[in-house]
N, C-alpha and C positions, 0 to 999 in steps of 0.2 A: 874353143872349138866352135865350128860353124857348120850347119847342115843346109845345103842348098837343094831344093827340090827341082829336078830338071824336067821330068815328064811323067804324066799320069796316064796309064792305059785307059782307053775309052770304054772297054767292056768289063774290066775287073778293077779291083782296088789296088793293083800293083803300081809301083812307081819307081823311077830311077832318080838317083841323087848323088851328091858328092859330100862327104864329110871331110872338112879341112881341119887337120890337127897341126901342131907345131912340128911334127915329124913326118908330115906328108899327107897326101890325099887318099881317101878310101872311096872307091866307086861302089855304089849300092844299087841293087841288093848285093851284099858281100858275104862270103863265107870265110870264117877265120880259123885257120889250122890251130890245133891246140898244142902249145909248147909248155906243158905243165911246169917243168923245172927250168924254164928259160931256153928250152930247145925242143924243136919238133924232132922226134927220135930219128937219129942217123943222118940228119940234114944240117948242113952249115947255113948260116944266114944268107950267104951269097947264092947258094942253091935255091933257097926259098924265094929270093928276089928274082932269080932267073925263071922261076915258075909263075911270075907275075903275082906273087903274094903281096897284098897291100898291108895287112895287119895280122899279128899273131896274138894268141892268148896265153897268159901265164897265170899261175895259181898262187894266191896268198898263203894258203895253208901249207902247201908243199915247200915253197920258198922260205917261209918262216922256219920250218923244221930243218931244212938244209938247202943251201949252206948257211942260212940265216939272213934276215933282212938288213941287219947292221953291216954285215960283210958286203952286201950288194950296195948299200948306201955309200960305204967307204970307197967302193970302186967307181962311184959316180952315177949309180942307178942301174936299172936292169938293161937299158939300152947299151950303156958302155960296157957293163959286165959281160953281156952276151954278144956284143958286136952287131946286134940287130939295130939298124938305124931308122927303121920305119915305125909306124904307130904300134903301140902295145895296149892291150886291154888286160887288166887283172881281175879275176874273179875274187870275191871277198873271202873265200874259204868256208863260207857257211855250209854249202852243200857237202863238202868233204868232211867237215866236223861231224855232220849228222850221218854220213854214209860210210866213212872210213874209220874214224876214231872209235876207240873202244870205251865203253862205260861213260858215255857222255851224259851230263846232267844239265838240263835246261832250266834257266830261271829268267825272270825279267831283266836281270842284270847282265846275262850272257850265258856262255856254255863252258862248263868244265869238262875236259876230255883227256884221254890218254893217247899219246902218240901211237900211230900204227907202226912206227919204226922201232921204238925201244920201250914203249910203255910209260914214258915220262909224263907227268901231269902238267896240264896247261889250262889257262882260262882265257877265252876269247870274249871280248866285249865289242860293241860297235866301235868304240874309241880305239881299241887295240887293233882291230882290222884296218881302220883308217890310218893309224900310225904306221903300220906295216906297209900299206899301199903308198903312203907319202914317201917312205924310205925307198920303195921299189921304183917309184917315179913313172908309173904307166900313164899314158895319155888319157885313158878312160878307166875309172875306178868304180867298182860295184859296191852297192850297199851290203851291209851284213844283214842277212835275212834268215828266217826259219823256213826250211823247206821240208814239210811233212810228206810221207809217202802218198801215192795216188789213191789209196783205198781208205783214207781216214774218214771218220764221221764228220758231220758238219760242225759240231761243237769244237772238235780238235782243230779243224781248219780255221774256225773263227778265232780261236786263241792265237794261232800262228799269224793270222792277218794282223791282229791288234799288236802283237809283239813285233812283227816285221815293220809295221808303220811307226811304232814308237822308236825302234832301233834306227830307222831311217832318219828321224828327227835328231837323234843323238849323233849320227854320222855327220849330218850337215852342220850341227853346232860345233863339232870338233874341227871340221875342215875350215870353218870360218875363223876359228881361234888359232889354227895352226896352218899357216900358208905353206905352199909347196917348197921343197928344199932346193929345187932346180929352177932354171930359167925358162921353163915351159909350163903351159897350162895343164891342169888335170881336171877332167870333167867327170862329175858324179852322176851315176845312173841309179835311181831307185829301182827296186824290183817288185813287180806286181805279184802278189800271191792270192790265194783263194781256192786252190784245189779245183774241183769240178763244179763249184757252186756259183752260179752267175751273180747272185746278189753280193757275195763276198768279193768276187773279182771287181765288180763295180765300186764297192766300198773302198777297196784297196786303191783303185785308180783315182777315185775322187780325193782321197786323203794324201796321195803321193804326188799328184801333178804339181802342186805348189812347191815341191822340193826339187823339181826337175828344171834344169836350165837348157839342156840340149840332149835329151835322150832318156828313154825309159826301157826297162827290160820286162819281158813276160817270163816269169819263173814258175817253178813248181809243176812243170808238165814233163811228159816222157819219163815219169817216175812210177809207172805201174798202172795208170788209168787206161781205160779203153781208148782206142784210137779215135773213135767218133767223138768221145768226150773231149779229148785233147783238141781236135779241130774246132769243135764248137767254142771252146774257151779262147782259142787263138782268134777266131773270128770276132767274138764279143770284145775282146781286149783291143784288137786293131780298130774296131769301129768306134771305140770310145777314147782312145788315146789321141793326143794332139797331133794333127797332121803335119805341123811344121817341125816336128822333132822325129829323129830316127827311132824305130821300134826294133828291139833286139829280142829274138826268141831263143832262150838259153837251152843248150843241150840237145836240140832237135837237128838231125843231120842226114837222115836218109834222103836220097835224091828225090824220090817221089813226094816226100813231105815238104821239101824245099819248093818244088814246083807248085804244090797246092797252097802253101801258106804265103808264098810271095804274092799269089793272086789275091790274098786277103789284105795285103798291105804291109807285110813284114819286110824289114830292110837289112837285118843283120842276123847271122847264124854262127854258131860254133858247135863242133862235135869232134870226138876222137875217132869217128868211124873210118875216114879214109886212111889214117895212119895205122890204127889198130887192126883194121881188116887187112891192110897190106901185110902186117906181120903174121896174120893167120892165113894168108893165101886167098883171100876173098878180093877179087878184082872187079871193078865197075866198068861196064861197057855201054855202048849206045843201044844194045839190045837186052841188057840185063846184067847178070853177074856171071863170073867165071870162077869156079873153085879150082884153082890151078893144081892142087894136089891130086885131082881125080885121074884115074888111069887112062881115061879117054884122050888125055893130052900128051901121053908118053911119046907119041910119034907125030904130033901135030906141029908142023913147021910154019903154020900161019901165025900172024901177030895176035896179040890179045884182042884188038879191035881194029878192023880195017878202016874205020872212020876216024881213028884217033891219030893226031899228029905228034904225040909225045915222043921223046927220044927212045923210050923203051919199045914202043910199037914200031918205030922205024928201024930198029936194029936187032931185036931179039924175038925168038919164037916162043910159043907156048911150051913146047917140049923143053927148051932150055930153062925157062923160068920154073917149070915143074921140077927139073933136075936140081936147080939151085935150092928150091924150097925143101925138097925131101932130103937134101944133103946138109940142111941147116947152115947154108952159106949166108953170111951177112949181106953179100951182094944181092941175093934174092930178096931179102927184106927191103933193101934200099930201092931196088927197081920196082917192086910191087907198090911201095909207098909213093914213089915218084909218079908212077902211072895214075894212081888213085887221086893224088893231089892235082895233077894236070887235068884229070877228068872233072873234078869238082870246079876248078877255076874256069874251065871251058864251059861247063854247064851254066855257071853264073854269067859268063860273058854272053852266051847265047840267049839267056833269059833277058838280060839287059837290052840286047838288040831287039828282041821280040817286043818288049814293052815300048821301046822307043818308036817302033813301027806299028804299034797298036794291033799286034797279032799274037798276044800271049795265049789266048784260047786256042788258036790254031797250033801254036807250038806245043801246048799241053796235050792236045789230042794226038799229035804226032808222037810225042814222048810216050804216051801210054800205048799207042798202036804198035810201035816197034817192039815194045816189050811183050805185049800180049801175043804177037805173032811168033815170038821165040819161046821154045820150051823152057829155057833157063830164065826167061823174063817173066814168067807167070807169077812167081813168088814176089816179084818186084812190086807188082801193083795190087796184090791180094789185100783186101780189106781197106783199100783207099777210097773206093767209091768212084763213080764215073763223072760226077759233076764238080765243077769249080765254082766257088762263090762268085756270082755276078753282082753288079750294083743293084739289079732289080731281082735278086734271087729270092728263095723261099724264106730265108731267115730274116725276120722283120728287123729293120734298123731302128735303133733307139737313139734318143738325143745324146749327143756327145757330152760327157760330164765335165770336161775341162778343155 
């Protein structure tokens, strides 16, 4: 895998680039739809491609439990099994082991847990996670890490950092001793931990940079900490991570957060928000959100968003989409999700264009202004703050650690 930096914005730390994998190119900044079980719910691979999706995310924990990584390996890997021919990133399963599995027991050797499906017992080690990801055959594979909640004390966070860094070393050792099963490259991303403690974040970066060939992830955020603390940690990490490698902010996906953290230098994002919110009737627009189930849309013949060029907005009214949603029609879920994914990909395209033209600050100001002017947009920007980190901003820059 290769990352080419194309352009850096003159007033922020935002940049555009291209990630070249053996399964295709990824334009950055990039948003990755989540296909936990090898599928973005209700969408075929061709439909995702038609939406200009460059890369999707699968999950090691879920695919290990069903259908099983050996079944996927026998089918030729996740690309062949799912018929998605573009790049794939697989999460290591660490977050799901800690958040979904019952009765997990953590040790330096790994995590013992019970499946959330049937209660069966399993034991994940760094080596086990890497073995599963070798079988799945994703282009980008993630380190097995410990992700504590956002409100833990410093001692607990420190233990998680030490364990995560030790596990990352074990992951790299396993990958060196066990080459890929397929004729394409798999790139390993270490995951930065440290909770909301700056010195722990810097320690994690310093120890993990040597294990990274082309990409690092910022993990352990959006897990219950204050928004201001999350943004501070993203800024700190982006300032200290290697500029020649892509930076991946895990699990953060609200549009306003994307706009803000791209300005800090983040290149990659994933989140279930556009698809999950589509299933619950929460639609994203250029002026904020539309809760399609609300009674005010019962006779509303306008489109979801007059500024949107997606097939849903070109053909269907809010009234019709409300009817489908309240009738529990599967078509309603598909149309809602299609619109949301289109919105996200268009937002990223607009951001990339703004960076290339050195006008990201102008774009950001317009982004907030349209939402603040709309009653339904007020909640969209609440708690975000008004300023975007500039290169000469108030947060003092420190020497890059690697």
